[in-house]
GUTIFI-105099 format. One line per field, with one value per residue (C-alpha): x, y, z; residue number from 1; residue in three letters. Coordinates in nm, 2 decimals. Example, Ala and Ser with C-alpha at 12.3 -4.5 7.8 and 13.67 -1.06 7.14 Angstrom:
BEGIN
east: (1.23 | 1.37)
north: (-0.45 | -0.11)
up: (0.78 | 0.71)
n: (1 | 2)
res: (ALA | SER)
***
This chain:
BEGIN
east: (-0.23 | -0.11 | 0.09 | -0.02 | 0.07 | 0.17 | -0.17 | -0.21 | -0.49 | -0.63 | -0.79 | -1.15 | -1.09 | -0.94 | -1.28 | -1.32 | -0.97 | -1.05 | -1.38 | -1.22 | -0.93 | -1.21 | -1.39 | -1.03 | -0.98 | -1.32 | -1.26 | -0.90 | -1.08 | -1.35 | -1.08 | -0.90 | -1.19 | -1.28 | -1.44 | -1.21 | -1.32 | -1.20 | -0.90 | -0.83 | -1.17 | -1.12 | -0.76 | -0.93 | -1.19 | -0.96 | -0.71 | -0.99 | -1.14 | -0.79 | -0.81 | -0.52 | -0.52 | -0.20 | -0.35 | -0.66 | -0.41 | -0.20 | -0.51 | -0.65 | -0.31 | -0.30 | -0.64 | -0.56 | -0.24 | -0.39 | -0.69 | -0.44 | -0.23 | -0.42 | -0.33 | -0.54 | -0.71 | -0.62 | -0.98 | -1.09 | -0.92 | -1.22 | -1.46 | -1.79 | -1.97 | -2.06 | -1.87 | -2.02 | -2.34 | -2.49 | -2.22 | -2.28 | -2.64 | -2.59 | -2.33 | -2.57 | -2.86 | -2.63 | -2.52 | -2.88 | -2.98 | -2.66 | -2.74 | -3.11 | -2.97 | -2.73 | -2.98 | -3.22 | -2.95 | -2.84 | -3.21 | -3.23 | -2.92 | -3.07 | -3.40 | -3.23 | -3.06 | -3.38 | -3.67 | -3.49 | -3.47 | -3.17 | -2.98 | -3.00 | -2.93 | -2.62 | -2.49 | -2.56 | -2.38 | -2.08 | -2.05 | -2.06 | -1.83 | -1.56 | -1.62 | -1.67 | -1.37 | -1.13 | -1.28 | -1.26 | -0.92 | -0.83 | -0.97 | -0.80 | -0.46 | -0.52 | -0.54 | -0.24 | -0.04 | -0.18 | 0.00 | 0.28 | 0.36 | 0.25 | 0.49 | 0.76 | 0.73 | 0.71 | 1.04 | 1.26 | 1.12 | 1.41 | 1.47 | 1.08 | 1.06 | 1.32 | 1.16 | 0.79 | 0.89 | 1.06 | 0.87 | 0.55 | 0.69 | 0.80 | 0.46 | 0.24 | 0.46 | 0.43 | 0.05 | 0.02 | 0.25 | 0.07 | -0.27 | -0.14 | 0.01 | -0.37 | -0.42 | -0.78 | -0.92 | -1.06 | -0.72 | -0.50 | -0.68 | -0.67 | -0.27 | -0.20 | -0.34 | -0.12 | 0.21 | 0.13 | 0.10 | 0.44 | 0.60 | 0.47 | 0.57 | 0.92 | 0.95 | 0.81 | 1.06 | 1.33 | 1.18 | 1.16 | 1.48 | 1.63 | 1.35 | 1.37 | 1.64 | 1.46 | 1.13 | 1.30 | 1.42 | 1.06 | 0.91 | 1.15 | 1.10 | 0.72 | 0.69 | 0.90 | 0.57 | 0.40 | 0.60 | 0.45 | 0.10 | 0.11 | -0.27 | -0.26 | -0.31 | -0.64 | -0.86 | -0.70 | -0.78 | -1.16 | -1.21 | -1.03 | -1.26 | -1.56 | -1.41 | -1.39 | -1.73 | -1.89 | -1.68 | -1.79 | -2.18 | -2.11 | -1.97 | -2.28 | -2.46 | -2.27 | -2.33 | -2.73 | -2.72 | -2.66 | -3.02 | -3.16 | -3.24 | -2.97 | -2.68 | -2.39 | -2.55 | -2.61 | -2.27 | -2.12 | -2.32 | -2.21 | -1.82 | -1.88 | -2.07 | -1.77 | -1.51 | -1.67 | -1.72 | -1.37 | -1.23 | -1.44 | -1.32 | -0.95 | -0.99 | -1.18 | -0.83 | -0.63 | -0.85 | -0.80 | -0.42 | -0.41 | -0.57 | -0.36 | -0.03 | -0.13 | -0.22 | 0.13 | 0.29 | 0.06 | 0.01 | 0.24 | -0.09 | -0.10 | -0.41 | -0.66 | -0.67 | -1.02 | -1.15 | -0.99 | -1.15 | -1.51 | -1.45 | -1.37 | -1.67 | -1.93 | -1.83 | -1.55 | -1.74 | -1.89 | -1.57 | -1.44 | -1.72 | -1.69 | -1.34 | -1.34 | -1.59 | -1.37 | -1.00 | -0.91 | -1.10 | -0.91 | -0.57 | -0.61 | -0.72 | -0.44 | -0.19 | -0.33 | -0.32 | 0.04 | 0.13 | -0.03 | 0.16 | 0.49 | 0.43 | 0.64 | 0.54 | 0.42 | 0.04 | -0.02 | -0.41 | -0.30 | -0.04 | -0.34 | -0.57 | -0.30 | -0.25 | -0.60 | -0.65 | -0.37 | -0.47 | -0.82 | -0.72 | -0.46 | -0.75 | -0.98 | -0.69 | -0.66 | -1.03 | -1.00 | -0.69 | -0.56 | -0.36 | -0.69 | -0.76 | -0.48 | -0.69 | -1.04 | -0.90 | -0.72 | -0.97 | -1.28 | -1.31 | -1.51 | -1.33 | -1.33 | -1.22 | -0.95 | -0.81 | -0.79 | -0.62 | -0.38 | -0.28 | -0.24 | -0.01 | 0.21 | 0.21 | 0.27 | 0.59 | 0.71 | 0.64 | 0.44 | 0.71 | 0.84 | 0.46 | 0.42 | 0.74 | 0.65 | 0.59 | 0.44 | 0.09 | 0.24 | 0.42 | 0.08 | -0.09 | 0.19 | 0.16 | -0.21 | -0.13 | 0.13 | -0.10 | -0.36 | -0.10 | -0.01 | -0.35 | -0.43 | -0.15 | -0.24 | -0.63 | -0.57 | -0.35 | -0.60 | -0.92 | -0.75 | -0.71 | -1.07 | -1.28 | -1.11 | -1.41 | -1.40 | -1.04 | -1.04 | -1.35 | -1.20 | -0.86 | -1.02 | -1.22 | -0.94 | -0.70 | -0.96 | -1.02 | -0.65 | -0.59 | -0.86 | -0.78 | -0.42 | -0.49 | -0.68 | -0.38 | -0.14 | -0.33 | -0.14 | 0.22 | 0.02 | -0.14 | 0.17 | 0.35 | 0.06 | 0.07 | 0.44 | 0.41 | 0.11 | 0.22 | 0.55 | 0.38 | 0.16 | 0.47 | 0.81 | 0.99 | 0.83 | 1.10 | 0.97 | 1.09 | 1.45 | 1.61 | 1.49 | 1.26 | 1.45 | 1.75 | 1.54 | 1.41 | 1.77 | 1.86 | 1.57 | 1.65 | 1.99 | 1.91 | 2.14 | 1.81 | 1.55 | 1.20 | 1.07 | 0.70 | 0.53 | 0.40 | 0.34 | 0.22 | 0.50 | 0.49 | 0.43 | 0.71 | 0.74 | 1.08)
north: (2.03 | 2.37 | 2.63 | 2.98 | 3.29 | 3.12 | 2.92 | 2.54 | 2.44 | 2.09 | 1.94 | 1.96 | 2.37 | 2.37 | 2.44 | 2.77 | 2.87 | 2.84 | 3.06 | 3.32 | 3.36 | 3.41 | 3.66 | 3.84 | 3.82 | 3.97 | 4.25 | 4.31 | 4.33 | 4.58 | 4.80 | 4.81 | 4.89 | 5.18 | 5.50 | 5.78 | 6.16 | 6.48 | 6.49 | 6.12 | 6.02 | 6.21 | 6.03 | 5.71 | 5.75 | 5.85 | 5.57 | 5.30 | 5.43 | 5.37 | 5.05 | 4.82 | 4.52 | 4.38 | 4.36 | 4.17 | 3.95 | 3.86 | 3.80 | 3.57 | 3.37 | 3.34 | 3.20 | 2.95 | 2.84 | 2.80 | 2.62 | 2.35 | 2.30 | 2.16 | 2.34 | 2.21 | 2.45 | 2.41 | 2.50 | 2.17 | 1.96 | 2.01 | 1.90 | 1.82 | 1.64 | 1.27 | 1.14 | 0.88 | 0.87 | 0.61 | 0.36 | 0.41 | 0.35 | 0.04 | -0.11 | -0.02 | -0.18 | -0.48 | -0.50 | -0.51 | -0.79 | -0.97 | -0.96 | -1.06 | -1.36 | -1.48 | -1.47 | -1.67 | -1.92 | -1.94 | -2.01 | -2.29 | -2.46 | -2.47 | -2.57 | -2.86 | -2.98 | -2.97 | -3.09 | -3.28 | -3.67 | -3.86 | -3.89 | -3.50 | -3.42 | -3.65 | -3.47 | -3.12 | -3.24 | -3.37 | -3.04 | -2.83 | -3.06 | -3.10 | -2.78 | -2.52 | -2.55 | -2.51 | -2.22 | -2.05 | -2.15 | -2.01 | -1.67 | -1.66 | -1.75 | -1.52 | -1.23 | -1.33 | -1.36 | -1.04 | -0.83 | -1.04 | -0.92 | -0.57 | -0.55 | -0.71 | -0.50 | -0.17 | -0.28 | -0.45 | -0.31 | -0.39 | -0.76 | -0.81 | -0.69 | -0.97 | -1.24 | -1.18 | -1.25 | -1.57 | -1.70 | -1.68 | -1.88 | -2.13 | -2.14 | -2.18 | -2.46 | -2.65 | -2.59 | -2.75 | -3.03 | -3.13 | -3.12 | -3.34 | -3.59 | -3.65 | -3.81 | -3.70 | -3.54 | -3.21 | -3.19 | -3.25 | -2.97 | -2.71 | -2.83 | -2.78 | -2.43 | -2.33 | -2.50 | -2.28 | -1.96 | -2.06 | -2.08 | -1.76 | -1.60 | -1.73 | -1.57 | -1.26 | -1.22 | -1.26 | -1.00 | -0.71 | -0.81 | -0.47 | -0.26 | -0.39 | -0.16 | 0.17 | 0.02 | -0.06 | 0.28 | 0.44 | 0.20 | 0.30 | 0.66 | 0.63 | 0.45 | 0.70 | 0.91 | 0.60 | 0.65 | 0.98 | 0.85 | 0.56 | 0.51 | 0.45 | 0.07 | 0.12 | 0.14 | -0.19 | -0.36 | -0.26 | -0.36 | -0.69 | -0.75 | -0.69 | -0.90 | -1.19 | -1.18 | -1.14 | -1.46 | -1.64 | -1.55 | -1.59 | -1.94 | -2.05 | -1.90 | -2.12 | -2.42 | -2.33 | -2.30 | -2.65 | -2.71 | -2.46 | -2.45 | -2.38 | -2.42 | -2.33 | -2.02 | -1.92 | -1.98 | -1.78 | -1.49 | -1.52 | -1.53 | -1.23 | -1.04 | -1.13 | -1.02 | -0.67 | -0.62 | -0.71 | -0.49 | -0.19 | -0.26 | -0.25 | 0.07 | 0.24 | 0.15 | 0.29 | 0.62 | 0.66 | 0.63 | 0.80 | 1.11 | 1.08 | 1.08 | 1.31 | 1.59 | 1.53 | 1.59 | 1.88 | 2.07 | 1.93 | 1.85 | 1.58 | 1.45 | 1.24 | 0.90 | 0.85 | 1.17 | 1.02 | 0.70 | 0.82 | 1.04 | 0.73 | 0.55 | 0.81 | 1.09 | 0.90 | 0.56 | 0.59 | 0.64 | 0.33 | 0.14 | 0.26 | 0.19 | -0.15 | -0.27 | -0.16 | -0.11 | -0.50 | -0.56 | -0.27 | -0.34 | -0.71 | -0.65 | -0.38 | -0.66 | -0.87 | -0.62 | -0.54 | -0.91 | -0.95 | -0.62 | -0.80 | -1.09 | -1.12 | -1.27 | -1.24 | -1.20 | -0.82 | -0.90 | -1.01 | -0.73 | -0.48 | -0.64 | -0.65 | -0.25 | -0.17 | -0.35 | -0.18 | 0.17 | 0.11 | -0.03 | 0.28 | 0.53 | 0.33 | 0.36 | 0.73 | 0.75 | 0.47 | 0.37 | 0.29 | 0.60 | 0.81 | 0.72 | 0.97 | 1.25 | 1.10 | 1.11 | 1.45 | 1.66 | 1.47 | 1.41 | 1.17 | 0.84 | 0.94 | 1.30 | 1.18 | 0.94 | 1.17 | 1.45 | 1.21 | 1.08 | 1.42 | 1.50 | 1.22 | 1.32 | 1.65 | 1.55 | 1.27 | 1.03 | 0.79 | 0.54 | 0.54 | 0.46 | 0.20 | 0.04 | 0.05 | -0.30 | -0.21 | -0.31 | -0.67 | -0.73 | -0.65 | -0.90 | -1.17 | -1.14 | -1.22 | -1.52 | -1.63 | -1.62 | -1.81 | -2.07 | -2.13 | -2.16 | -2.41 | -2.61 | -2.63 | -2.70 | -2.93 | -3.14 | -3.12 | -3.20 | -3.48 | -3.66 | -3.60 | -3.60 | -3.64 | -3.53 | -3.16 | -3.13 | -2.94 | -2.72 | -2.61 | -2.55 | -2.30 | -2.14 | -2.11 | -1.97 | -1.70 | -1.61 | -1.58 | -1.38 | -1.12 | -1.07 | -1.03 | -0.75 | -0.55 | -0.53 | -0.45 | -0.16 | 0.06 | 0.04 | 0.03 | 0.37 | 0.54 | 0.45 | 0.59 | 0.90 | 0.94 | 0.92 | 1.16 | 1.41 | 1.45 | 1.49 | 1.77 | 1.95 | 1.82 | 2.09 | 2.01 | 1.96 | 1.64 | 1.50 | 1.42 | 1.37 | 1.01 | 1.04 | 1.34 | 1.12 | 0.82 | 1.05 | 1.17 | 0.82 | 0.72 | 1.02 | 0.95 | 0.58 | 0.46 | 0.26 | 0.13 | 0.06 | -0.25 | -0.20 | -0.16 | 0.19 | 0.30 | 0.12 | -0.02 | 0.01 | -0.32 | -0.35 | -0.65 | -0.73)
up: (0.77 | 0.65 | 0.81 | 0.69 | 0.86 | 1.17 | 1.18 | 1.16 | 0.93 | 0.88 | 0.59 | 0.73 | 0.74 | 0.41 | 0.26 | 0.49 | 0.42 | 0.02 | 0.08 | 0.30 | 0.02 | -0.23 | -0.01 | 0.03 | -0.36 | -0.43 | -0.16 | -0.35 | -0.68 | -0.58 | -0.42 | -0.74 | -0.94 | -0.72 | -0.92 | -0.99 | -1.00 | -1.16 | -1.40 | -1.33 | -1.46 | -1.80 | -1.82 | -1.75 | -2.02 | -2.27 | -2.21 | -2.21 | -2.53 | -2.73 | -2.92 | -2.84 | -3.09 | -2.95 | -2.61 | -2.74 | -2.95 | -2.63 | -2.42 | -2.69 | -2.72 | -2.34 | -2.33 | -2.56 | -2.42 | -2.09 | -2.24 | -2.39 | -2.07 | -1.75 | -1.44 | -1.15 | -0.93 | -0.55 | -0.44 | -0.63 | -0.34 | -0.14 | -0.40 | -0.25 | -0.54 | -0.58 | -0.88 | -1.14 | -0.99 | -1.25 | -1.15 | -0.78 | -0.83 | -1.03 | -0.76 | -0.48 | -0.67 | -0.74 | -0.39 | -0.26 | -0.52 | -0.40 | -0.03 | -0.09 | -0.31 | -0.07 | 0.22 | 0.02 | -0.08 | 0.28 | 0.38 | 0.11 | 0.23 | 0.60 | 0.45 | 0.27 | 0.60 | 0.79 | 0.53 | 0.26 | 0.23 | 0.42 | 0.09 | 0.02 | 0.42 | 0.39 | 0.08 | 0.23 | 0.56 | 0.34 | 0.18 | 0.49 | 0.66 | 0.38 | 0.19 | 0.46 | 0.67 | 0.39 | 0.24 | 0.61 | 0.66 | 0.32 | 0.36 | 0.71 | 0.57 | 0.26 | 0.50 | 0.71 | 0.37 | 0.25 | 0.53 | 0.51 | 0.16 | 0.23 | 0.52 | 0.35 | 0.04 | 0.24 | 0.46 | 0.18 | -0.14 | -0.36 | -0.24 | -0.25 | -0.60 | -0.74 | -0.48 | -0.60 | -0.96 | -0.91 | -0.57 | -0.77 | -1.04 | -0.79 | -0.61 | -0.92 | -1.06 | -0.74 | -0.73 | -1.08 | -1.04 | -0.70 | -0.86 | -1.14 | -0.91 | -0.78 | -1.11 | -1.17 | -1.49 | -1.32 | -1.12 | -1.41 | -1.60 | -1.33 | -1.30 | -1.67 | -1.60 | -1.31 | -1.50 | -1.80 | -1.58 | -1.41 | -1.75 | -1.86 | -1.54 | -1.58 | -1.91 | -1.80 | -1.51 | -1.76 | -2.01 | -1.74 | -1.56 | -1.71 | -1.59 | -1.21 | -1.10 | -1.20 | -1.06 | -0.72 | -0.69 | -0.77 | -0.53 | -0.24 | -0.31 | -0.32 | 0.01 | 0.19 | 0.30 | 0.43 | 0.76 | 0.81 | 0.85 | 1.10 | 1.06 | 0.69 | 0.70 | 0.92 | 0.61 | 0.50 | 0.83 | 0.83 | 0.45 | 0.48 | 0.80 | 0.59 | 0.32 | 0.53 | 0.66 | 0.34 | 0.18 | 0.49 | 0.39 | 0.02 | 0.05 | 0.23 | -0.04 | -0.28 | -0.09 | -0.07 | -0.47 | -0.51 | -0.34 | -0.60 | -1.00 | -1.24 | -0.98 | -1.23 | -1.35 | -1.00 | -0.88 | -1.19 | -1.09 | -0.74 | -0.85 | -1.07 | -0.80 | -0.56 | -0.80 | -0.86 | -0.48 | -0.39 | -0.67 | -0.55 | -0.20 | -0.31 | -0.51 | -0.20 | 0.00 | -0.34 | -0.34 | 0.05 | 0.04 | -0.31 | -0.13 | 0.18 | -0.02 | -0.31 | -0.05 | 0.10 | -0.23 | -0.35 | -0.03 | 0.21 | 0.42 | 0.71 | 0.62 | 0.84 | 0.70 | 0.85 | 0.68 | 0.36 | 0.40 | 0.46 | 0.16 | -0.06 | 0.08 | 0.00 | -0.27 | -0.47 | -0.44 | -0.79 | -0.96 | -0.76 | -0.88 | -1.25 | -1.24 | -1.09 | -1.36 | -1.67 | -1.57 | -1.53 | -1.86 | -2.03 | -1.91 | -1.99 | -2.37 | -2.39 | -2.29 | -2.55 | -2.82 | -2.75 | -2.76 | -3.10 | -3.23 | -3.14 | -3.35 | -3.67 | -3.99 | -4.34 | -4.33 | -4.40 | -4.30 | -3.96 | -3.90 | -3.99 | -3.76 | -3.48 | -3.53 | -3.55 | -3.21 | -3.06 | -3.18 | -3.04 | -2.70 | -2.69 | -2.75 | -2.47 | -2.21 | -2.25 | -2.13 | -1.86 | -1.69 | -1.33 | -1.29 | -1.27 | -0.91 | -0.79 | -0.96 | -0.85 | -0.49 | -0.48 | -0.69 | -0.68 | -1.08 | -1.23 | -1.35 | -1.74 | -1.68 | -1.43 | -1.69 | -1.95 | -1.74 | -1.60 | -1.95 | -2.07 | -1.79 | -1.88 | -2.24 | -2.16 | -1.93 | -2.17 | -1.94 | -2.12 | -2.20 | -1.82 | -1.68 | -1.93 | -1.84 | -1.47 | -1.32 | -0.99 | -1.08 | -1.20 | -0.89 | -0.69 | -0.93 | -0.88 | -0.49 | -0.54 | -0.74 | -0.51 | -0.21 | -0.42 | -0.52 | -0.15 | -0.06 | -0.35 | -0.20 | 0.15 | 0.07 | -0.22 | 0.01 | 0.28 | 0.06 | -0.13 | 0.20 | 0.35 | 0.04 | -0.31 | -0.52 | -0.41 | -0.47 | -0.83 | -0.72 | -0.36 | -0.55 | -0.77 | -0.51 | -0.27 | -0.54 | -0.61 | -0.26 | -0.20 | -0.50 | -0.42 | -0.03 | -0.13 | -0.38 | -0.12 | 0.11 | -0.18 | -0.29 | -0.06 | -0.22 | -0.56 | -0.46 | -0.32 | -0.66 | -0.87 | -0.65 | -0.71 | -1.08 | -1.12 | -0.88 | -1.03 | -1.38 | -1.24 | -1.08 | -1.20 | -0.98 | -0.65 | -0.37 | -0.26 | -0.58 | -0.68 | -1.03 | -1.06 | -1.32 | -1.50 | -1.55 | -1.66 | -1.93 | -2.03 | -2.05 | -2.29 | -2.49 | -2.56 | -2.62 | -2.38 | -2.20 | -2.42 | -2.32 | -2.53 | -2.46 | -2.80 | -2.79 | -3.14 | -3.47 | -3.69 | -4.03 | -4.22 | -4.49 | -4.75 | -4.85)
n: (1 | 2 | 3 | 4 | 5 | 6 | 7 | 8 | 9 | 10 | 11 | 12 | 13 | 14 | 15 | 16 | 17 | 18 | 19 | 20 | 21 | 22 | 23 | 24 | 25 | 26 | 27 | 28 | 29 | 30 | 31 | 32 | 33 | 34 | 35 | 36 | 37 | 38 | 39 | 40 | 41 | 42 | 43 | 44 | 45 | 46 | 47 | 48 | 49 | 50 | 51 | 52 | 53 | 54 | 55 | 56 | 57 | 58 | 59 | 60 | 61 | 62 | 63 | 64 | 65 | 66 | 67 | 68 | 69 | 70 | 71 | 72 | 73 | 74 | 75 | 76 | 77 | 78 | 79 | 80 | 81 | 82 | 83 | 84 | 85 | 86 | 87 | 88 | 89 | 90 | 91 | 92 | 93 | 94 | 95 | 96 | 97 | 98 | 99 | 100 | 101 | 102 | 103 | 104 | 105 | 106 | 107 | 108 | 109 | 110 | 111 | 112 | 113 | 114 | 115 | 116 | 117 | 118 | 119 | 120 | 121 | 122 | 123 | 124 | 125 | 126 | 127 | 128 | 129 | 130 | 131 | 132 | 133 | 134 | 135 | 136 | 137 | 138 | 139 | 140 | 141 | 142 | 143 | 144 | 145 | 146 | 147 | 148 | 149 | 150 | 151 | 152 | 153 | 154 | 155 | 156 | 157 | 158 | 159 | 160 | 161 | 162 | 163 | 164 | 165 | 166 | 167 | 168 | 169 | 170 | 171 | 172 | 173 | 174 | 175 | 176 | 177 | 178 | 179 | 180 | 181 | 182 | 183 | 184 | 185 | 186 | 187 | 188 | 189 | 190 | 191 | 192 | 193 | 194 | 195 | 196 | 197 | 198 | 199 | 200 | 201 | 202 | 203 | 204 | 205 | 206 | 207 | 208 | 209 | 210 | 211 | 212 | 213 | 214 | 215 | 216 | 217 | 218 | 219 | 220 | 221 | 222 | 223 | 224 | 225 | 226 | 227 | 228 | 229 | 230 | 231 | 232 | 233 | 234 | 235 | 236 | 237 | 238 | 239 | 240 | 241 | 242 | 243 | 244 | 245 | 246 | 247 | 248 | 249 | 250 | 251 | 252 | 253 | 254 | 255 | 256 | 257 | 258 | 259 | 260 | 261 | 262 | 263 | 264 | 265 | 266 | 267 | 268 | 269 | 270 | 271 | 272 | 273 | 274 | 275 | 276 | 277 | 278 | 279 | 280 | 281 | 282 | 283 | 284 | 285 | 286 | 287 | 288 | 289 | 290 | 291 | 292 | 293 | 294 | 295 | 296 | 297 | 298 | 299 | 300 | 301 | 302 | 303 | 304 | 305 | 306 | 307 | 308 | 309 | 310 | 311 | 312 | 313 | 314 | 315 | 316 | 317 | 318 | 319 | 320 | 321 | 322 | 323 | 324 | 325 | 326 | 327 | 328 | 329 | 330 | 331 | 332 | 333 | 334 | 335 | 336 | 337 | 338 | 339 | 340 | 341 | 342 | 343 | 344 | 345 | 346 | 347 | 348 | 349 | 350 | 351 | 352 | 353 | 354 | 355 | 356 | 357 | 358 | 359 | 360 | 361 | 362 | 363 | 364 | 365 | 366 | 367 | 368 | 369 | 370 | 371 | 372 | 373 | 374 | 375 | 376 | 377 | 378 | 379 | 380 | 381 | 382 | 383 | 384 | 385 | 386 | 387 | 388 | 389 | 390 | 391 | 392 | 393 | 394 | 395 | 396 | 397 | 398 | 399 | 400 | 401 | 402 | 403 | 404 | 405 | 406 | 407 | 408 | 409 | 410 | 411 | 412 | 413 | 414 | 415 | 416 | 417 | 418 | 419 | 420 | 421 | 422 | 423 | 424 | 425 | 426 | 427 | 428 | 429 | 430 | 431 | 432 | 433 | 434 | 435 | 436 | 437 | 438 | 439 | 440 | 441 | 442 | 443 | 444 | 445 | 446 | 447 | 448 | 449 | 450 | 451 | 452 | 453 | 454 | 455 | 456 | 457 | 458 | 459 | 460 | 461 | 462 | 463 | 464 | 465 | 466 | 467 | 468 | 469 | 470 | 471 | 472 | 473 | 474 | 475 | 476 | 477 | 478 | 479 | 480 | 481 | 482 | 483 | 484 | 485 | 486 | 487 | 488 | 489 | 490 | 491 | 492 | 493 | 494 | 495 | 496 | 497 | 498 | 499 | 500 | 501 | 502 | 503 | 504 | 505 | 506 | 507 | 508 | 509 | 510 | 511)
res: (UNK | UNK | UNK | UNK | UNK | UNK | UNK | UNK | UNK | UNK | UNK | UNK | UNK | UNK | UNK | UNK | UNK | UNK | UNK | UNK | UNK | UNK | UNK | UNK | UNK | UNK | UNK | UNK | UNK | UNK | UNK | UNK | UNK | UNK | UNK | UNK | UNK | UNK | UNK | UNK | UNK | UNK | UNK | UNK | UNK | UNK | UNK | UNK | UNK | UNK | UNK | UNK | UNK | UNK | UNK | UNK | UNK | UNK | UNK | UNK | UNK | UNK | UNK | UNK | UNK | UNK | UNK | UNK | UNK | UNK | UNK | UNK | UNK | UNK | UNK | UNK | UNK | UNK | UNK | UNK | UNK | UNK | UNK | UNK | UNK | UNK | UNK | UNK | UNK | UNK | UNK | UNK | UNK | UNK | UNK | UNK | UNK | UNK | UNK | UNK | UNK | UNK | UNK | UNK | UNK | UNK | UNK | UNK | UNK | UNK | UNK | UNK | UNK | UNK | UNK | UNK | UNK | UNK | UNK | UNK | UNK | UNK | UNK | UNK | UNK | UNK | UNK | UNK | UNK | UNK | UNK | UNK | UNK | UNK | UNK | UNK | UNK | UNK | UNK | UNK | UNK | UNK | UNK | UNK | UNK | UNK | UNK | UNK | UNK | UNK | UNK | UNK | UNK | UNK | UNK | UNK | UNK | UNK | UNK | UNK | UNK | UNK | UNK | UNK | UNK | UNK | UNK | UNK | UNK | UNK | UNK | UNK | UNK | UNK | UNK | UNK | UNK | UNK | UNK | UNK | UNK | UNK | UNK | UNK | UNK | UNK | UNK | UNK | UNK | UNK | UNK | UNK | UNK | UNK | UNK | UNK | UNK | UNK | UNK | UNK | UNK | UNK | UNK | UNK | UNK | UNK | UNK | UNK | UNK | UNK | UNK | UNK | UNK | UNK | UNK | UNK | UNK | UNK | UNK | UNK | UNK | UNK | UNK | UNK | UNK | UNK | UNK | UNK | UNK | UNK | UNK | UNK | UNK | UNK | UNK | UNK | UNK | UNK | UNK | UNK | UNK | UNK | UNK | UNK | UNK | UNK | UNK | UNK | UNK | UNK | UNK | UNK | UNK | UNK | UNK | UNK | UNK | UNK | UNK | UNK | UNK | UNK | UNK | UNK | UNK | UNK | UNK | UNK | UNK | UNK | UNK | UNK | UNK | UNK | UNK | UNK | UNK | UNK | UNK | UNK | UNK | UNK | UNK | UNK | UNK | UNK | UNK | UNK | UNK | UNK | UNK | UNK | UNK | UNK | UNK | UNK | UNK | UNK | UNK | UNK | UNK | UNK | UNK | UNK | UNK | UNK | UNK | UNK | UNK | UNK | UNK | UNK | UNK | UNK | UNK | UNK | UNK | UNK | UNK | UNK | UNK | UNK | UNK | UNK | UNK | UNK | UNK | UNK | UNK | UNK | UNK | UNK | UNK | UNK | UNK | UNK | UNK | UNK | UNK | UNK | UNK | UNK | UNK | UNK | UNK | UNK | UNK | UNK | UNK | UNK | UNK | UNK | UNK | UNK | UNK | UNK | UNK | UNK | UNK | UNK | UNK | UNK | UNK | UNK | UNK | UNK | UNK | UNK | UNK | UNK | UNK | UNK | UNK | UNK | UNK | UNK | UNK | UNK | UNK | UNK | UNK | UNK | UNK | UNK | UNK | UNK | UNK | UNK | UNK | UNK | UNK | UNK | UNK | UNK | UNK | UNK | UNK | UNK | UNK | UNK | UNK | UNK | UNK | UNK | UNK | UNK | UNK | UNK | UNK | UNK | UNK | UNK | UNK | UNK | UNK | UNK | UNK | UNK | UNK | UNK | UNK | UNK | UNK | UNK | UNK | UNK | UNK | UNK | UNK | UNK | UNK | UNK | UNK | UNK | UNK | UNK | UNK | UNK | UNK | UNK | UNK | UNK | UNK | UNK | UNK | UNK | UNK | UNK | UNK | UNK | UNK | UNK | UNK | UNK | UNK | UNK | UNK | UNK | UNK | UNK | UNK | UNK | UNK | UNK | UNK | UNK | UNK | UNK | UNK | UNK | UNK | UNK | UNK | UNK | UNK | UNK | UNK | UNK | UNK | UNK | UNK | UNK | UNK | UNK | UNK | UNK | UNK | UNK | UNK | UNK | UNK | UNK | UNK | UNK | UNK | UNK | UNK | UNK | UNK | UNK | UNK | UNK | UNK | UNK | UNK | UNK | UNK | UNK | UNK | UNK | UNK)
***
């Protein structure tokens, strides 16, 4: 809500407030331009006819300077346009086709149980008996783990940041060792992947150890506004409930696909569809929380969470669909490009390729990044425009190195991996006891489900940190922000604290 002239205004009537303000401005302008008469009219005519080149040049310079620096218009907080309509149309079309395919495959599964031969019926019954219960149990367990992770991070942010880095290492390593102990070719392959990830996770935890202190402080500050909105988690409950129901139908469709033509291709299509759908769900929660928290920073508003949730499901859904499709891929390729840029060697061609890849990915990242959801939520911008504006704000305030070094998104990713690993340990041990041939398949499937559902719940702290950085870049003098970021910038400028993330292109020199 907004307090203005002893009146309390909520977000719903902000549009009427802005329209009344514009009418007042128009009336003021018309009163200022009232016609003069007599001697005043002659003087006014003489003054207006005098050329003033300095005035014109000042206006021109003022226009150019304002065109280079972005200043958001508060009236755009009530934008009513639908963003990224093409991606919205594609997602709705994909959802319609996915629902139709799922219903058809469920029908084929039921038909196989009724009309097929005894051998096929036995196979279908075995799949239902030894496949479905584990997946449902993993889905339910993933939702519980998701809320445990979110609640613990909100209550003990500093401890949980350290705990997540190393507990994920332990759980992924334990899942890999367990699968290898089953001594099956399929489980051995999956187990090796988990152990390789655990090694990479341990190296990453050591590499970012010097960043943790600052990130803990930012996370603690960013989560402070959450206590002012008791219903902020309601959209997460709704989205996870819908996700659980959809996964229950989805797994029946996977079982039905075994009774249809080209089962591997159909299952891959179902997996990709589920990944996009759950990513959109996560970003709907992200945009909802971002609007609530961003309006608190920008206007001091006590926004309605339900109103922001409905807005995210309608006007901003197209941007959520587009971002869900491209941001994970862009960020993954950017990480790969940075890794290549860290390589040392004597091959000039490889260095040129690595530098070229990094430059291309940095250019793409400016036009599509995960920080854009704050601008999408607050101002109703399209995904590409929001990405460009956000990155321009970071560059203007010299915050690029700071936001690049933030590990909040990595922590949210690792919580999903940890939940998935816990699901793998439980389900793999269960399945190996009752039906060994399904162990590897169910391990991969339950890891995937555990990861996706946990990431939905972790969108809340992720959105809070994004709002903290983006809203600070927009107004660093806001009284709601302390000197945390300014002190960090001072340390970086003096060289007392170095961010080792490869930002620029290093010159190749041959000795």
